[in-house]
DRENDOTOR-853852 format. One record per residue: residue number from 0; chain; x, y, z of N, C-alpha, C in turn; residue in one letter. Coordinates in nm, 3 decimals. Example, Ala and Ser with C-alpha at 12.3 -4.5 7.8 and 13.67 -1.06 7.14 Angstrom:
// residues 2
0|A|1.319|-0.569|0.780|1.230|-0.450|0.780|1.320|-0.330|0.780|a
1|A|1.285|-0.225|0.708|1.367|-0.106|0.714|1.290|0.003|0.787|s
***
This chain:
// residues 84
0|A|10.062|-10.612|-2.500|9.953|-10.562|-2.417|9.914|-10.423|-2.465|m
1|A|9.786|-10.402|-2.496|9.745|-10.271|-2.548|9.753|-10.162|-2.441|p
2|A|9.771|-10.041|-2.490|9.771|-9.925|-2.402|9.625|-9.889|-2.373|v
3|A|9.594|-9.869|-2.248|9.458|-9.833|-2.208|9.444|-9.682|-2.193|l
4|A|9.323|-9.634|-2.217|9.297|-9.491|-2.197|9.330|-9.450|-2.054|a
5|A|9.303|-9.537|-1.960|9.332|-9.506|-1.819|9.482|-9.492|-1.795|s
6|A|9.564|-9.565|-1.868|9.710|-9.551|-1.857|9.753|-9.410|-1.898|d
7|A|9.702|-9.366|-2.011|9.735|-9.232|-2.062|9.685|-9.126|-1.965|i
8|A|9.563|-9.140|-1.920|9.506|-9.044|-1.826|9.587|-9.036|-1.697|e
9|A|9.627|-9.150|-1.644|9.704|-9.152|-1.520|9.838|-9.080|-1.534|n
10|A|9.908|-9.101|-1.644|10.037|-9.035|-1.665|10.018|-8.884|-1.673|v
11|A|9.919|-8.841|-1.746|9.896|-8.697|-1.762|9.857|-8.634|-1.629|i
12|A|9.760|-8.693|-1.561|9.714|-8.636|-1.433|9.822|-8.638|-1.325|r
13|A|9.911|-8.734|-1.329|10.018|-8.743|-1.231|10.124|-8.635|-1.252|t
14|A|10.141|-8.592|-1.377|10.251|-8.502|-1.410|10.212|-8.358|-1.442|n
15|A|10.083|-8.331|-1.458|10.038|-8.196|-1.492|9.918|-8.156|-1.409|l
16|A|9.906|-8.026|-1.377|9.782|-7.979|-1.317|9.677|-7.969|-1.429|p
17|A|9.577|-8.053|-1.426|9.481|-8.063|-1.536|9.348|-8.001|-1.495|v
18|A|9.298|-7.911|-1.580|9.167|-7.851|-1.562|9.060|-7.937|-1.629|t
19|A|9.095|-7.990|-1.746|9.003|-8.075|-1.823|9.087|-8.174|-1.903|h
20|A|9.039|-8.298|-1.910|9.111|-8.401|-1.985|9.013|-8.496|-2.051|l
21|A|9.033|-8.519|-2.179|8.956|-8.618|-2.253|9.056|-8.711|-2.322|e
22|A|9.042|-8.840|-2.300|9.123|-8.941|-2.368|9.026|-9.032|-2.442|v
23|A|9.034|-9.032|-2.574|8.939|-9.107|-2.655|9.014|-9.212|-2.737|v
24|A|8.973|-9.338|-2.722|9.027|-9.447|-2.803|8.948|-9.448|-2.933|d
25|A|9.012|-9.408|-3.042|8.945|-9.401|-3.172|8.966|-9.528|-3.255|e
26|A|9.011|-9.634|-3.188|9.037|-9.760|-3.259|8.939|-9.869|-3.217|s
27|A|8.820|-9.830|-3.177|8.715|-9.925|-3.138|8.757|-10.016|-3.023|s
28|A|8.835|-9.961|-2.931|8.869|-10.035|-2.811|8.995|-10.119|-2.816|g
29|A|9.068|-10.119|-2.928|9.188|-10.202|-2.934|9.313|-10.131|-2.883|c
30|A|9.302|-10.002|-2.852|9.413|-9.930|-2.792|9.526|-9.893|-2.887|g
31|A|9.496|-9.875|-3.014|9.598|-9.843|-3.113|9.595|-9.698|-3.162|e
32|A|9.488|-9.625|-3.131|9.472|-9.490|-3.185|9.402|-9.404|-3.080|n
33|A|9.473|-9.305|-3.028|9.415|-9.220|-2.924|9.415|-9.074|-2.964|y
34|A|9.312|-9.006|-2.918|9.300|-8.861|-2.931|9.283|-8.806|-2.791|r
35|A|9.362|-8.703|-2.757|9.350|-8.643|-2.625|9.329|-8.492|-2.637|v
36|A|9.253|-8.441|-2.543|9.236|-8.297|-2.524|9.280|-8.270|-2.381|l
37|A|9.379|-8.184|-2.368|9.435|-8.154|-2.236|9.426|-8.004|-2.213|i
38|A|9.365|-7.965|-2.103|9.359|-7.824|-2.063|9.438|-7.813|-1.934|v
39|A|9.543|-7.729|-1.938|9.628|-7.717|-1.820|9.692|-7.579|-1.814|s
40|A|9.705|-7.529|-1.693|9.775|-7.402|-1.672|9.924|-7.417|-1.700|e
41|A|9.974|-7.540|-1.704|10.115|-7.564|-1.736|10.150|-7.522|-1.878|a
42|A|10.050|-7.503|-1.963|10.073|-7.463|-2.102|10.084|-7.312|-2.120|f
43|A|10.057|-7.236|-2.016|10.066|-7.089|-2.025|10.206|-7.049|-2.071|e
44|A|10.212|-6.962|-2.172|10.339|-6.910|-2.220|10.418|-7.005|-2.309|g
45|A|10.364|-7.123|-2.338|10.434|-7.220|-2.423|10.369|-7.223|-2.561|k
46|A|10.452|-7.241|-2.662|10.401|-7.255|-2.799|10.333|-7.392|-2.811|s
47|A|10.257|-7.409|-2.917|10.193|-7.539|-2.942|10.297|-7.649|-2.952|t
48|A|10.408|-7.620|-3.021|10.514|-7.719|-3.035|10.572|-7.758|-2.899|l
49|A|10.597|-7.661|-2.813|10.650|-7.690|-2.680|10.552|-7.771|-2.597|a
50|A|10.425|-7.741|-2.610|10.321|-7.818|-2.538|10.320|-7.963|-2.584|r
51|A|10.324|-7.982|-2.716|10.320|-8.117|-2.770|10.446|-8.196|-2.734|h
52|A|10.558|-8.129|-2.734|10.682|-8.197|-2.694|10.674|-8.241|-2.548|r
53|A|10.617|-8.157|-2.463|10.600|-8.190|-2.322|10.515|-8.316|-2.306|l
54|A|10.402|-8.321|-2.375|10.313|-8.436|-2.367|10.378|-8.560|-2.428|i
55|A|10.445|-8.543|-2.542|10.514|-8.656|-2.604|10.619|-8.716|-2.511|n
56|A|10.690|-8.631|-2.439|10.791|-8.679|-2.345|10.727|-8.754|-2.228|e
57|A|10.617|-8.699|-2.176|10.548|-8.765|-2.065|10.495|-8.902|-2.105|l
58|A|10.446|-8.912|-2.228|10.382|-9.035|-2.275|10.471|-9.116|-2.369|l
59|A|10.601|-9.097|-2.359|10.694|-9.164|-2.450|10.673|-9.315|-2.456|k
60|A|10.663|-9.379|-2.341|10.646|-9.525|-2.337|10.513|-9.568|-2.398|a
61|A|10.407|-9.493|-2.369|10.274|-9.529|-2.421|10.266|-9.505|-2.572|e
62|A|10.318|-9.391|-2.617|10.311|-9.357|-2.760|10.390|-9.458|-2.843|i
63|A|10.498|-9.510|-2.788|10.580|-9.607|-2.864|10.505|-9.737|-2.889|s
64|A|10.396|-9.760|-2.816|10.322|-9.886|-2.829|10.193|-9.873|-2.910|q
65|A|10.162|-9.752|-2.957|10.037|-9.733|-3.031|10.066|-9.688|-3.174|i
66|A|9.963|-9.693|-3.256|9.977|-9.659|-3.397|9.964|-9.509|-3.422|h
67|A|9.867|-9.445|-3.357|9.842|-9.304|-3.382|9.805|-9.232|-3.253|a
68|A|9.854|-9.108|-3.242|9.828|-9.027|-3.124|9.809|-8.883|-3.168|f
69|A|9.692|-8.827|-3.137|9.660|-8.690|-3.171|9.631|-8.614|-3.043|t
70|A|9.688|-8.494|-3.034|9.667|-8.417|-2.912|9.627|-8.273|-2.943|q
71|A|9.543|-8.221|-2.855|9.507|-8.080|-2.855|9.536|-8.030|-2.715|k
72|A|9.618|-7.927|-2.705|9.662|-7.876|-2.575|9.623|-7.730|-2.563|t
73|A|9.547|-7.699|-2.459|9.496|-7.564|-2.441|9.520|-7.515|-2.298|l
74|A|9.529|-7.384|-2.285|9.530|-7.323|-2.153|9.385|-7.312|-2.107|t
75|A|9.360|-7.292|-1.977|9.222|-7.274|-1.932|9.152|-7.156|-2.002|p
76|A|9.225|-7.049|-2.028|9.167|-6.932|-2.097|9.126|-6.968|-2.240|k
77|A|9.212|-7.042|-2.311|9.179|-7.086|-2.447|9.059|-7.180|-2.446|q
78|A|9.054|-7.269|-2.350|8.944|-7.365|-2.337|8.812|-7.290|-2.313|w
79|A|8.814|-7.191|-2.226|8.693|-7.113|-2.198|8.646|-7.039|-2.323|a
80|A|8.738|-6.992|-2.404|8.703|-6.920|-2.528|8.646|-7.014|-2.632|a
81|A|8.683|-7.139|-2.632|8.636|-7.236|-2.732|8.501|-7.296|-2.699|e
82|A|8.467|-7.299|-2.570|8.341|-7.361|-2.531|8.224|-7.276|-2.579|k
83|A|8.119|-7.342|-2.629|8.003|-7.267|-2.683|7.927|-7.192|-2.576|p
***
């Protein structure tokens, strides 16, 4: 059974205070390749590696069922600085 974008979104929203979240299936709908952008205050004071480890742990079951997973994790301040 393929992993759905809604599955990934539900796990993240249930476990983190999320300011902004994008979950994109880059595999034309087959659920094998996902890209996520997560903006959360939970990332404050954490290195990029610590942020990614946190997300990887939360999504361990989902990631084990897909081919590729790319994540970008930002604090609300970083997100505000990146927006045009």
